[in-house]
C-alpha positions, 0 to 999 in steps of 0.5 A: 477473478476466479469465478469469470469464464475468461481469465483476465489479467486484473490490477487490485488497487485504490487508485491512490498514491502514497509514499514510503515516509507515508506509511511510514508514518501510518505505521509508526504513529500506530505503535507510538514512534517517531520513523525519523528515529528509528530509520535511516534512510540511504541517498544512493537509492532513492529514485530519481525524480523522473520515474513520474506517477506510480499509482494502481488503476483498479478502473477495468475490475471495478467494471468488468468485477464492480470491485472496490477497495474495502481497506483503506491505506491507513487500515492497510499500514494498521493490520500490517502492524498488527500482524507484525506485532501479533507472530512477536509475541 
């Protein structure tokens, strides 16, 4: 992106949608916990169902830059948890 002759906007994403619950499940499972025992859900903050599918489309970055995601959703969740744990030490 930074080496491109012409500046442009790109979306860097996997193109796969995940829920917050998916992330919570992976992150808490990584440290041997059940997120349902630690997370309180405030129903007033839940989005209405009609927001549609929210997913990043990386096709422009793939076509223009040859970019491909190298870290999976699962790996990213683990990396984020590990980083936070390291900072807490």
